[in-house]
C-alpha positions in Angstrom: -22.0 4.0 -11.4 -22.4 0.5 -10.5 -22.9 -2.6 -11.3 -24.8 -5.6 -9.6 -21.3 -7.0 -8.8 -19.9 -3.7 -7.0 -17.9 -2.9 -9.3 -18.0 0.8 -10.1 -17.8 1.4 -14.1 -15.7 4.0 -15.1 -15.8 6.2 -18.4 -13.4 7.4 -20.1 -13.3 10.6 -18.9 -12.8 8.5 -15.0 -10.1 7.1 -16.6 -8.4 9.5 -18.3 -8.8 11.9 -14.9 -7.5 8.6 -12.6 -4.6 8.1 -15.0 -3.3 11.9 -14.7 -3.7 12.2 -11.1 -1.9 8.5 -10.4 1.2 10.0 -12.2 0.8 13.2 -10.3 -1.7 14.0 -7.5 -0.6 17.4 -6.9 -1.6 18.7 -10.7 -4.6 20.7 -10.2 -8.6 20.0 -11.2 -8.1 23.7 -13.1 -5.2 21.9 -14.9 -7.0 18.4 -15.2 -10.1 20.5 -17.0 -7.3 22.2 -19.4 -6.0 18.9 -20.7 -9.5 17.2 -21.1 -11.2 20.2 -22.3 -14.0 19.7 -19.8 -14.3 22.6 -17.2 -13.0 22.5 -13.1 -17.1 22.2 -12.3 -17.3 18.4 -14.2 -13.3 17.4 -13.1 -14.5 18.2 -9.0 -18.1 16.7 -9.9 -16.2 13.4 -11.0 -13.8 12.9 -8.8 -16.6 13.4 -6.2 -18.8 10.1 -7.7 -15.1 8.4 -7.2 -14.5 8.8 -4.0 -18.3 8.2 -2.5 -18.1 5.0 -4.3 -14.2 4.5 -2.8 -12.5 4.4 -6.2 -10.6 6.9 -5.2 -9.0 6.2 -1.4 -7.4 9.0 -0.2 -4.6 10.1 -1.2 -1.2 10.2 0.1 2.5 11.5 -0.1 5.0 8.7 -1.4 8.0 9.3 0.9 11.9 7.5 -0.4 12.6 5.5 2.9 16.4 6.1 1.5 16.5 9.4 2.4 15.9 8.8 5.7 18.3 6.9 6.4 16.5 3.2 5.7 18.4 1.8 3.6 17.2 -2.1 3.9 13.8 -3.1 2.5 12.7 -6.5 3.7 10.2 -9.2 3.2 9.1 -11.6 5.8 6.9 -14.8 5.9 5.1 -15.2 8.8 4.3 -18.6 10.2 1.2 -18.8 12.8 0.5 -20.8 15.8 -2.9 -20.9 14.6 -5.1 -18.5 12.4 -6.7 -17.3 15.4 -3.8 -15.8 16.2 -3.9 -13.2 13.3 -5.6 -10.3 14.3 -3.4 -9.9 17.7 -0.6 -10.1 15.4 -2.0 -7.5 13.1 -2.4 -5.3 15.8 1.1 -6.1 17.8 2.7 -5.8 13.8 1.0 -2.4 14.0 3.0 -1.0 17.4 5.8 -1.5 14.9 6.6 1.5 12.5 9.6 -0.4 11.0 6.6 -2.9 9.3 5.3 -0.8 6.6 3.0 -3.8 4.7 1.1 -6.4 6.0 -1.0 -9.1 4.3 -2.8 -11.7 5.4 -2.3 -14.7 3.1 -2.9 -18.5 1.9 0.1 -20.8 1.2 3.2 -21.6 4.1 3.1 -18.4 5.4 0.0 -16.5 7.5 1.4 -13.2 7.0 3.2 -11.1 4.6 5.2 -8.8 6.0 7.1 -5.6 3.8 9.9 -3.8 6.4 11.9 -1.0 6.1 15.7 -1.1 8.6 18.8 1.3 8.3 21.2 -1.4 7.9 21.1 -5.4 8.9 22.5 -4.4 12.9 19.3 -2.9 13.3 17.0 -5.4 10.7 18.5 -7.7 13.6 17.0 -5.9 16.5 13.4 -5.9 14.3 13.5 -9.3 13.6 14.9 -10.3 17.1 13.5 -7.9 20.1 10.5 -6.4 18.4 8.5 -8.8 16.0 9.4 -12.9 16.9 9.2 -12.2 20.3 5.2 -11.5 19.7 2.9 -14.2 21.0 1.4 -16.0 18.0 4.2 -15.4 15.8 6.0 -19.3 15.4 9.1 -18.2 13.4 9.8 -16.4 10.3 11.5 -16.4 7.4 13.6 -12.9 5.4 14.3 -11.8 2.1 15.8 -9.2 1.9 15.4 -6.8 -1.2 18.1 -6.2 -3.7 16.4 -3.6 -5.8 13.1 -2.7 -7.0 12.4 -3.9 -10.6 8.9 -2.2 -10.8 7.2 -0.6 -8.9 3.5 0.8 -10.3 -0.6 1.1 -9.1 -3.2 -0.9 -11.2 -3.7 0.3 -14.5 -6.9 2.3 -15.7 -8.2 0.1 -19.0 
């Protein structure tokens, strides 16, 4: 059920369904129904409502970049020449496969990126031959990730 602030109100059953699927998205509706002592049809109807309300948006497989040889992750603060360059810069960044996330931010950087590279040479090549030459980018600052201390989805309360 949606309230006036465009926030979807979920009940305890919705929370339990989402928690199970956030733990393992491959869990079948029948297995969820068994765990929650409801019918599989109930789970299907609830999930359809959550998808229609855009609470659940798509599904994805998480691939471990290191298993594919991408041993280096980095964050890049991108200084834009002017804010109006944002859309064109994002358009160009979308075509660079090593860029996996891009955020329009406040503060020092106009855009904050997350990228994966195979090694420091690859990072150098991506920075110097793919990212920094983009029109609208003034300069970048690179932060190399040494370890992921925490990575999770938002808690369901």
